[in-house]
N, C-alpha and C positions, 0 to 999 in steps of 0.2 A: 530799578528798585523803588518801591513805593514807600514814601516816608510815613512815620506813624502819625495818626490823627490826634495823639495825646497832646492836650494843652496842659501845661504845668508851669505855675509861677509861684515862686517863694517871695513873700513881701514882708518887709521888716518894719515894725511900728516904730515911729519917730523918724524914720528915714524914707520909706516908700509911701507912707500914709500917715495921718496924725502927726505931721511934722511939728506943729506948734504945741502939741500936747506933751507937758513935761512928764507925766506918768507914763505915757506910751513910750517915751524915749528912755526912761529909766528901766522899765520892764522889758524891753527888747523882745516883745513877742513876734513870732513868725505867724503869718496867716498864708494859707495856701489856696490856690485856685487850681481845681482838677477838672478836666473836661475834654470834649471832642470837638476839635477844630471843624470838622466837617459839618456837624449839626449846630455848632455854635452854643452848645449847652455847657454849663460848668457849675460845679458846687464849690463853695467856700468852706474851708476848714477853719474853725475858730474865729469867726469874724468878730472883731471888737474895736473899740476906741472911735472909729470913724466909718461907719458901715457904708454910708453914701459915697465916700471916697473909694471904698473898695469896689462898690458896684460900678463906679465910673471907670476905674482902672481896667477892669476886665471888659467893660463896654468899649473902651478905646482899642481893644483887640478884637472887637466884634463878636464878643461873647456875652451871653445872657446868664444870670444866676438863676438856676432852677432848683436849688436846694442848699442845705447846710449840713456838714458833717461836724459834730461836736466831740472833741477828745475827752472832755470832762467839764464839770460844772463850775469851776472857778471863774470869777468875774473877769479876770484879765484875758479870758478865752472866749466867753460867751455873753460878757456884760453882767451888771449887777453892782453891788456896793462892796468896796474894799478899801480899807485904810482911810476911811472918811470920804472917799471919792465915789461918785456914781459913773460908771463906765458904760458907754453905749455898747450894744451887743445885738443878740438875736431878737429882743423885744422890738428894737428900733428897726431893724432889717425887715421884720414882718410888716411894719407900716409902709414899706416901699415896695417890697416884693412878697407876694403870698406864695410861700413855698414850704415844703416839708423840713423839719429838723431832725436829722438822723442821729439817734443817740443809742448807747448801750442800754439794755433793758434796766440793769441795776442802777443806772444813773438818773433814771426819769424822775423819781421822787425828789432827788437833790436839785435837779434843774428847775422843777416847778416851784420849789421853795425859794431858790435863789434868784429867779427872774419872774416876771409877770406872764410868762408864755404857759398856756394851759396845755393839757394832755392832747387836745384836739390837733395841735400843730406838731406834736412829737411823734416819730416813728421809732418804736423800740425794736432794737436788733439784738441778735445772739451772736456769739463769736462764730466766725466762718461765713456769716451772711455775705452776699455779694451785691452791691449796688451797681447798676448799669447806668452810666451817663452817656448817652449816645451808644457808641460801641465800646466805650472804655469800661472795663470791670475793676471795681474797687472792692477789695476783700477786707472785711472788718475783723480785727482780733481784740478780744477782750483781754485786758492787761491790768487787772486791779492791783492796788498797792498804794498808788498816790491818792486815788479816790476809789470807791466801790466799783463804779462803772467806767473806769478810764479805759479808752480803746485806741488802737493804732490802725493805720490804713496802709495796705499793701496795694501798689498800682504800678504796673510796668517796671518791675525791679527797683522800685522805690518804696521806702518804709517811712511814712509820716507818723511820728511817734508821740507827738504832744508832749506831756511832762512825764511820760514813763521812762524814756531814755534820752540822755543828751550825749553829745560827743564826749563830754567830760561830766561823769556823775549820773545820777538818776533823780527822779522826783522826790520831794520830801515825803517822809512818812510819819510826820508828827502833827498833821492837820486833821480836822474833822473828817472822818470816813477813811483815814489812811490805815494801812496794815502792813508792817514790815514783812511779815512772812509771806503775804501774798505778792509783795513787790519782788522778793526773791525768786519766786516761782515764775512771775511774769518775765523777769530778766533772763531767767533759764530758757523760757519759751522763745523770746526774741533772739537768743543765741543760736537757736536752730534755723534761723532765716539764712538763706544762702549768703556766702561770704562777699559775693559782688553786688549784693543789694546795697543800695545808697540810703544811708540814715539822713532824714531831714527832722530836726528836733522842733520842739515848740518854743524854745528861747534861744537867742544867740549868746550862750554862756561860754563861748570859745572863739578863738580867731577865725576858725573855718566855719562856713555855714552848713557844711555836709560832709560826710565821709563814708567810705564803704564799710560794711559791717566787719569785715576782717580786720580792718585798721582800728575800728572802735574796740573790738575784743582784744586786740593787742595793747592799746594804750589807755583805755578807760579803766580806772581803778576798781570799778564795781565788778569787773570780770577777772581781776587778778587774784 
């Protein structure tokens, strides 16, 4: 039986990287590395706080960063200014690695406004688009509500959900670009994901780091 070439790492800010960064420890963001072990290619989902450390982490696994997947435009996910802090993100990453930043089409304008990254580095996607990293297929799902262009990623029975859905609760809908009605529809859409799919959220807001969708639908109050 041949093992899967999937490379998948879940990294927690303040613990696995940016350990000395107080904001990173408080915000408990997850960054994900998805890739193909056979080719050594991987993409980073929402790199922020300490991008060079993240590049080094995957480099220690003999993986090279060939792109970025952005779930949404908020600075704790892709860098920028927040609460008086300036957070490292995709702008700084592009100084080290020249690679495409894959975003949902409706989020493009928000990202260019919140970071110094221009349209030239952004690849705009629609829901259902598939990104191949080596032989690994990553399907993009548009899940607006938290922001206009929030997106989730399906890869090998895993759902990387950013701030759309947590193990407990969902993303806020009282921020610029948020829309409560769209969030309801996005949560309904995610409820259709197979029950054995494992949810990986954008923050550690619960004791567990992940859970299957059947458990999430049984225990998360947004589905009650």
